[in-house]
C-alpha positions, -999 to +999 in steps of 0.1 A: -071-220-157-020-243-133-031-243-161-052-209-166-085-206-151-112-185-152-105-155-126-138-155-116-121-184-096-104-171-070-131-147-054-128-144-020-147-168-005-136-212-011-163-230-037-187-252-021-181-288-035-207-284-066-235-304-064-237-342-077-275-353-082-270-359-124-293-349-145-297-379-164-288-411-150-275-446-174-292-475-163-282-499-140-261-529-158-251-499-186-233-484-153-223-513-141-202-521-171-193-489-178-178-490-141-160-525-146-146-518-185-114-498-196-125-498-229-156-486-220-134-458-200-122-448-235-153-454-253-165-424-234-131-403-237-135-407-271-174-392-268-160-368-244-136-359-269-157-350-297-184-333-274-148-310-269-146-303-304-179-293-307-176-266-277-147-250-289-155-248-330-186-235-314-172-212-288-149-194-315-174-191-338-197-170-315-167-146-306-162-142-341-188-130-349-198-107-322-160-092-331-177-087-365-203-074-357-191-051-331-163-037-355-174-047-386-147-072-397-147-086-429-157-127-419-128-144-410-107-112-404-091-113-368-093-084-349-059-078-335-043-089-368-052-048-374-032-020-383-059+005-364-097+004-353-121+006-378-142+039-382-174+022-395-180+005-362-202+003-331-217+039-342-183+057-354-163+044-322-152+007-316-129+017-289-164+010-268-169-022-275-152-032-248-173-008-224-203-024-243-193-062-241-185-052-204-217-038-195-235-071-212-213-092-183-220-073-157-257-085-168-245-121-168-227-124-136-262-106-122-279-140-135-254-161-126-248-153-092-287-147-084-290-183-100-261-191-073-278-179-043-271-161-016-234-182-006-224-169-042-203-200-047-178-194-073-175-221-098-145-252-098-123-251-122-110-282-137-081-284-112-096-272-078-125-304-090-100-325-101-076-314-068-104-314-043-140-326-053-125-359-068-139-343-105-166-330-099-180-299-111-211-275-121-226-280-156-248-253-150-219-226-137-190-244-170-217-232-193-226-197-171-183-193-172-177-199-213-213-176-221-191-151-204-157-161-222-178-157-255-187-124-247-152-113-230-136-121-262-158-114-282-159-078-274-126-073-277-109-076-240-078-091-235-083-123-231-083-159-244-107-185-248-090-211-237-099-210-198-140-214-212-135-241-234-113-262-212-141-249-184-176-267-202-157-293-216-146-311-185-181-299-170-194-318-195-170-348-188-177-346-152-218-350-160-211-372-184-192-394-151-214-388-125-243-403-150-221-429-151-213-432-111-175-434-120-155-440-097-134-414-082-102-421-106-122-429-137-138-390-130-108-367-126-096-390-157-128-379-173-125-346-168-086-346-180-103-361-208-121-336-217-096-309-210-072-325-237-095-323-260-104-289-258-066-280-256-061-306-286-089-286-309-081-253-299-041-259-316-050-285-338-024-305-320-034-338-301+002-340-282-001-304-267-036-312-254-026-342-244-001-338-219-021-302-209-043-328-190-013-349-177+004-324-157-017-296-151-052-314-150-046-345-141-017-340-121+001-369-131+009-392-164+000-436-158-004-459-178-043-466-172-050-427-181-030-432-212-057-440-240-087-423-227-064-389-228-049-393-258-080-407-278-101-378-266-070-355-273-072-372-310-108-368-315-116-331-307-085-323-325-101-343-355-138-329-347-126-292-351-106-295-382-137-310-400-154-287-385-143-252-379-136-231-413-097-224-408-075-248-386-068-230-348-033-241-353-007-216-356+012-230-384+051-216-380+059-252-395+072-231-433+091-204-414+126-200-418+138-207-379+174-210-381+195-183-403+202-207-433+180-232-443+191-260-429+180-266-389+207-297-384+232-281-400+226-242-381+222-255-344+246-267-324+245-271-285+260-237-282+225-223-288+212-234-258+234-209-239+206-181-257+179-200-251+186-204-212+192-171-213+156-158-230+140-190-208+154-164-178+138-131-186+103-145-199+102-159-166+106-129-152+084-107-165+059-134-166+061-131-124+058-092-132+028-098-155+008-125-127+016-098-100+004-065-122-030-085-129-035-090-091-026-055-086-051-042-109-080-066-092-069-049-058-073-022-075-105-021-085-116-033-052-108-008-036-122+017-058-154+006-047-174-002-076-200-025-078-188-061-094-213-052-124-197-017-130-161-025-128-160-048-165-179-015-184-146+003-166-117-017-175-133-019-213-132+015-220-088+011-205-094-013-228-109+003-263-091+036-246-056+019-250-058+003-282-072+033-297-038+049-283-017+023-296-030-009-320-055-031-323-033-060-315-032-053-283-073-065-280-094-102-275-064-128-275-041-122-294-036-151-330-040-126-357-015-108-335+007-137-335+006-143-370+020-108-378+050-116-345+059-147-360+062-135-402+095-136-413+092-104-430+082-082-400+100-053-395+089-038-364+117-020-345+126-030-309+109+004-296+077-007-313+078-044-298+087-029-262+058-006-261+039-032-275+049-057-250+039-030-224+003-021-237-006-064-241+009-068-207-012-035-197-044-044-217-045-086-199-040-067-167-067-044-169-094-073-188-092-098-163-081-073-133-120-055-135-138-091-145-141-102-180-141-138-178-114-152-198-075-163-188-035-158-196-028-187-217-030-173-250-017-141-241+011-153-229+023-173-263+017-136-282+033-122-254+064-146-258+065-144-291+069-106-284+098-107-259+121-139-282+118-109-313+128-081-290+157-106-274+166-115-308+170-075-317+180-067-288+210-092-273+233-085-307+236-050-287+252-063-259+266-099-264+295-100-280+294-126-306+260-132-308+256-132-347+275-167-347+243-185-329+224-205-357+183-193-345+167-166-369+143-141-348+116-164-357+135-192-341+135-168-310+095-159-317+088-196-311+109-203-276+104-170-263+063-176-269+067-214-247+090-201-221+064-172-214+037-197-217+053-220-194+060-190-166+018-183-171+006-214-175+029-246-165+035-279-178+065-277-192+059-306-216+028-288-229+047-264-240+074-282-261+052-306-280+034-272-286+067-262-300+070-291-317+035-295-335+034-258-350+073-262-359+077-296-368+114-289-360+130-316-331+161-294-333+143-263-322+123-282-308+148-294-278+159-257-277+123-253-264+127-276-239+161-266-224+143-232-224+110-244-205+133-257-184+148-228-172+116-208-171+098-232-153+121-239-129+133-203-124+095-196-115+091-222-091+121-212-072+113-174-070+080-174-070+062-207-064+033-203-087+014-205-120-016-175-127-042-207-115-021-215-080-011-179-072-052-175-076-059-200-054-030-188-032-049-158-033-079-170-023-061-190+009-062-220-010-031-240-004-034-264-038-003-261-058-020-288-089-042-309-101-028-335-072-060-351-051-059-342-022-097-342-010-096-373-005-071-365+023-095-334+032-126-354+037-110-381+059-121-361+090-117-366+121-150-360+133-150-395+105-126-415+124-127-409+157-145-430+190-178-418+196-189-445+225-171-427+256-181-412+288-163-384+301-155-380+341-162-347+361-128-336+372-139-336+408-146-372+408-126-388+441-094-398+431-101-432+450-139-436+435-121-426+398-091-455+403-121-483+419-137-470+382-103-471+363-081-503+376-050-509+359-059-532+326-085-508+317-089-481+290-052-459+297-070-425+293-095-408+303-115-379+290-126-350+323-147-321+324-150-295+347-181-283+364-195-268+333-192-300+308-167-289+293-128-301+281-106-301+314-080-328+298-075-361+300-059-382+330-037-410+324-048-444+341-018-461+346+000-424+361-031-420+384-028-453+403+015-447+402+007-410+422-014-425+443+011-450+457+037-426+454+019-404+483+015-429+509-018-428+516-024-389+509-049-395+480-037-363+448-067-346+438-079-358+400-066-325+389-033-330+399-030-357+370-047-338+342-027-333+312-033-317+280-059-296+287-050-272+258-041-304+235-072-314+213-089-317+184-125-306+157-147-327+144-144-310+111-100-309+108-083-331+079-062-362+084-030-341+085-043-314+106-051-337+132-016-358+123+001-322+130-018-318+160-008-352+178+029-343+172+027-308+187+010-321+214+031-358+218+002-378+231-007-409+216-047-398+223-066-365+220-103-358+228-126-347+202-142-312+209-176-300+187-163-266+188-138-242+209-160-222+219-181-246+241-154-277+245-183-301+246-165-335+242-175-352+211-152-384+209-117-398+213-091-405+186-056-426+186-021-415+166-024-450+157-059-458+144-047-419+127-021-432+108-041-464+096-065-447+082-041-425+062-018-455+050-052-473+034-063-442+013-028-436+008-029-474-003-059-467-021-052-439-037-019-455-051-039-484-064-062-464-087-036-440-098-021-471-112-053-485-124-057-517-106-088-528-087-099-513-060 
């Protein structure tokens, strides 16, 4: 999910567009009212927000229930806050709980894969849905992901629930929009509303949820999307706060973020410098983590172990790591983050470094072995640890470092945001998360500087967030949720002319010239004796060559051009434009496939650019909220 996607969406096979058949279709008049009224979109966003809040409460409650059963935890006790694994959990061996969860997950994967049929289509996540499919998602697939995410997190695997939250909330929003037959742009906005509500409910932070949707799910901020997204985020946050026994917000507002009691006097412009350095450090470590996850995943695939059994092995590794080090490496890390951000936390530098390595290894093994979830909260926890370690190490190598105003907790907050933006993306999202957590504008300014440095470093050196990196591994070219699906649906097959009559290559030149005098269509497709594409004849050039030869009529093959340049029906408008540039031709033949080379149409460059321009203008108007 540039977001924090579910890792399974990075399967080798690209997912097919999800089904669009609505479970329940709204009445015709109601559909027409919703499609033509902006207030109706805001109303649906509010409903989506409430549903998103309910989803977060239900999933977090179910996951906590599993942890309390497997590890015999007191009610409300966070697994990662334990100093040692309990001895009475799971037959006296609670470190086996992740392996048990892996076995259950393997069964769920078998069931869900069988349900999707032989094609084994991967589930489309909100980013990919908005980028390629106009916001259309599979509700059943989203519910499968949510159930598997709950099992993964509940058994102690080092994955967060945020991927599941956004997946199922966006899936429900997509299904709601499909039931009302919403326009493409409105459906994409509603998917963003579902994700905004989920993140806002998870962290109790409406601004964070809203900008998560703008930056990562919708891909842009516009006036047209402002009201529905903010309303959804507010509704999701309010519902979660009303229903959850404990707020999900990690509240550090009361903690000492500066070396003295007054932030305004303690912090100055000079404090930006260590924050920039910390941002760069977090960027480098985050890239290592993302590559580490990939290496572990490749290792599990190379083992030839069946996919349903990989989580069992991964669970054994994670459980053994927790037994050998600390339970703080288990689950998402909410309890451990509270410990890390506590002012009285007195872990040594070696212990902090060891915990960073252990948590990163646990996350890589969990995701690489097939557990469902993402790195959103793990990146927050790792960033806080890196910030604490930075605050402890910097005075040893940086003369005068004690003169800066931030306390170790302040560096933990900044590291948390900088590491998370490198993994998840969304600089403003992570900045607002810090603001809503701390309530401190001076610290938020430093966070903004750090996340910009981290984001810029990752983009220039690595080029991907965790979500888009996994798309890249699958062979997908999308880098964000910007809507490029319309470009892929605008294919050569939809734009080409089909009313063409190819001419045999062995046609006498005199016959060809009589049938195609000057003033007739200037380009004619020719085929060989097997009806295979042979090239294009330019009619004026054929007449000129015949006149130049002074009675010695040339053969038609002598004036054939572009024999190796052609288009295929499934090419996108972008690929077609590149083919025209490469061939330096204003018109190309369209073939059924490269093997048979059967001519099925003709396409001009001018018509291609015109259709491309029309679609761009339509997308621009939709983005600005103008009438289509």
